[in-house]
C-alpha positions, 0 to 999 in steps of 0.5 A, a space after each residue: 500500499 505504501 509503495 503506491 501511496 507516495 507516487 500517487 502523492 507526487 502525482 497529486 502535487 504535480 497536477 496541483 502545481 500545473 494546474 496553478 500555473 495554467 491559472 496564472 498564465 490565463 490572468 496574466 494574458 487576459 490582463 495583456 489582452 485589456 491593455 490600451 493606449 494611455 495605461 501606465 504599465 511596468 515592464 519585466 525589466 522595472 521601466 515605467 512607461 505609458 502606452 502609446 502603441 499597442 498591436 498583437 506583437 508589439 507595444 510601444 512606450 512613452 518614457 519620458 518623451 522617448 518612445 521604446 518599442 516592447 514585445 507585449 510579452 515583456 509587460 509584468 502589470 498595469 500601474 494606472 489604468 488610461 481611464 484613471 486620472 493621476 492625482 497628485 500628491 501635495 507636499 508639506 511646503 504647499 500645505 505649509 503655503 496654502 494654511 497662511 
């Protein structure tokens, strides 16, 4: 009985790992399909940029006025969707000035 328990347990663990990896890949692919022009994203190299153009294979990022082309698969995640405006944080100096 013990000789069948260990291989069965190993197969169950392998199946669970494969299932989890496929679920993560599907979630990442859905996130890539949601990206549109104007979204702020992070690449796998840690570069932040705003999407200027996007197609099935490539994405062009605007990084402080420099346009860089990447493969679509090089996108790690979306930081700010295009529909959400970025709110500037109030600095302590402007808070002091406004109190006067």
